[in-house]
N, C-alpha and C positions, 0 to 999 in steps of 0.2 A: 503494502499500499504506498501511495504517496504521502511526505510530511507535508505536501502543500495544501493549504486550503482547498477547499470544494464545496460545490452549492451546486445550485438546482439552476436550470437554465435561465429561468427567469429574475435568479439573482445575479447570473453572472452580465444580463442583459442591461440592470440598472444599472452595474457597477460600468458597465461596458461604454453607457453614455453618458456618465459623469466621468470617465477617461476620454470621452470625445470630445467635451469643452474645453479640456485640458490641450488635448492634442490641438485643436483648432486656434486656443490661443497661442500657441507655440508657434504655429503656423504665420499667424499675425504679425506674431515678435520676428519670427525669422524675414517676414517680408517688408518688417520696416529696417532692420538690419543691413539687410541688403539696400535699402534704399541710401541708408547712412554710408553705404561705404561706396559707393556711388558720385556721394557726396563732397566724398572726401578731393581737398587740392590737388590738381596735377602738378608734380613739380618736374619742370623738364630736365633733360639729360645732354646734357655738352659734350661730357667725356665719350671719347672712341672707346668704341670696346671692339675686341678683334674675337673671334669664335671659329672651329674648325667645323666643319658640316660636309657632308657626303658629297656635296658639289665643290666644296672646296674653301676659302677662308670666307668669311663673312662679317658683317657690320649687323647691331643690334636692329637697325631698320631692315635688314637682311631677310632675319630672323621671323619676321609678321608673314612672309610670302607672298605681296601685295594685299593683303588683309589689312584693317584699322586697327585691329584688337590683339593684342598678344598674351598668354596665357602661359607662365615658367613655372614647369616642379622643379625648381632645386633637388637634382638628387644626389645622395648620399653617395661618389665613388671618387675616392681620391686618390690620386698619381699612385701610392704606394699598395692602392690596392688592386687583388688580382680577380673580386666579384663583386659587384655593386651591394650595398645595403640589403639586406633579407626586407626590411622592414621599407625603406622605398620600391624593393621589387614587386611587396603583395599592393601596395598602394599602385603602380605604376601598370598591374597587370589590368586593370580597369579601362588605360588610357586608348588602347585599339579601339575600342567602339566606339568611343566618344569624339575622336579625332574626326570623321566625315561629318559627323554631325555639326561641330561646333565649326569645321569649314564651311559648311553650307550655310551659316551664320555670322559670319564676315569675325570670326574669330580661329586665330592658329594655338595651337596648345603642342609645346613644346618643352622637352626634358635637357635641363643643362650640367654640365657636372664637370667637378674640375679635372679629372683622369683625362690623358690623350684619346683622340679619337680611335685608336685599332684598338684598343682596352673596351670603350664605349661600342662599337661595330662589333668586337668576337662577343660581348655579353650579350649581346643586343640578339643576334643571333642565335645564343644558346637559349634565351627566353621565348622565341617568336614571336617578339615585338616589330611593328612598325612603322611606330610614332616617329616623329623627328627628334631626333638628340645629338644637345652640340656640346663640342668640347669647349671650356672659355679655359684651358692650361697656356699657362704665362699671362693670363688677363688679369684683373683688380676685379674683377665682376664679381665672382663667387664673394671677396674680402670685402667690397664696398655695401654688399648683401646680407652681409652679417651671415652667413653660410656657412665660412670657410673661414680656419682660424692659422694662424700661423704659429708653430711651436712656442716662441719669445711670446706672444699673447697666450700662451696656454698657460706658460709655468707662470706668469708674473699675475693672473688671475685678471688680465684688462677684457677679456673677453663680453662682447654684450651680443646676447642671443633672446628674440621675444620680447625688445625692448628695455631689456633688463641686464644691467653690469654683473657678472661675476665669476665664478671660477667655473673647470670640466664640471665639478661634482652637481653645484649649483642648476647647471645649463641641463646636465642630464634628467636632473629634476621634473624640466620642465617638458619631458618628452614622457619620460616614462613614470610609472607607478612607484610610492615609496618602497613598497617591499620586495621590485624584482631585486634576485639575489646579484650581488657582484659576479657569480660565476656565469651567470645566465648573460650577463653583457658579455663578458667577455668570450664566451663563446660564440655570439654572434659579429664580434670584431676578427675572431680566428674563422668564422664562416667567408670573410672580405679578404682571408687572407694577412692580416695584418695585430697587430698591438691595440689593447684600448686603447690608449694613450694616442694612437695615432689615428684610429677610428674614431675619436670623438672629438679631432680638429675637423670634421667635417657635419653638416645637422641638417636637416630638412628643413624644407617651405616651400612656398609658391607665393609670386609675385605677378602682377597685373602691370600691361602696361599699351597706352596710345599712340600711335600715329596719326597727327595731322598737319597736314603743309608740311610734309616733311622732316617736324619734329617729332622726337621720341620723348613721350609724356611718361612718366611713372606713376600711376594710381591707387597702386595698393600691395599690400604683404601678408601675410600670415606664417606663423610657425607654431613649434610643438602641436597642443590639443587644438588648433584653429585648423588643422590639416584632415581631423575626422571628418569633415562632411564629404571629403573624395578619396577616403580609406574606403572604398567600398563593400567591404563584407560589414563592418561594423552597423552601419542602417540596417541592415538584415540580423545580425546578433542580435541588437536590441529589441528587435520584437519576436526574438525565438524564447520559447519557454523558458529557457533559462538564462537570458541576456548574455552577456559576454563572461560569463563565469570563469573568470583568468585570474591569476595569481602568477604567472610568469609569463614569459614571453612565447609560446605556442604555436607562432605562425613561421612558416618555413618559405621558404624560395619551393615557387607551384614542382619544381620538377626532383625536390629535395625527400618528400612528406613517405615516399615509398620507400626510399633508403635507409629508413631509421625502424 
């Protein structure tokens, strides 16, 4: 027998109708937050960033691919990594299906990582992905958008992530639950072919940009739990009987589950 509260269909329906009102309120609040995001002031970008893409060298404006809006996922894949972050990989699994719809709504979705392009291309092939993915290797782009940090910044505790300054441990707490064991994080780092200190110098995030009259503007960025909405499995788990039901880093790259 289940330990969960049970009841009649009538009791369930009454409780469900109460919950529906709460869900509607959350939807309305979500619409309001979306409006507030769109009302943020745009910041003109005058710095020249260079990226490597499949077609060659590209500017930030080139990443728009002829559209007026650009969404960039800051994918954790450092130059020292041998594989992309497992968390970012689980998020990116949902990109292929969205890219075509966004492209036909004047929006380009692109991942950007600090690793050299050849590493990204090899990993992309392994994962079976087709979405655009650019390398910012040799560029300030990742550092300027607070998703990559130098070893010196890490040691001095002067990093800024999710609009807060602090050391690596406080930054990590922004991303994962406090109860996650250090050995689990070390395992994730090892899965990317590196140690945890090196792994932690890369962080996840997403940024939005607009292109108007040849000028690129930064419009929005979010980090840490702000990425939940684009992490496809979590909206499903939030509606499953046991919810997220997690006390550890349970997810894997999609080609690794059968190996354990």
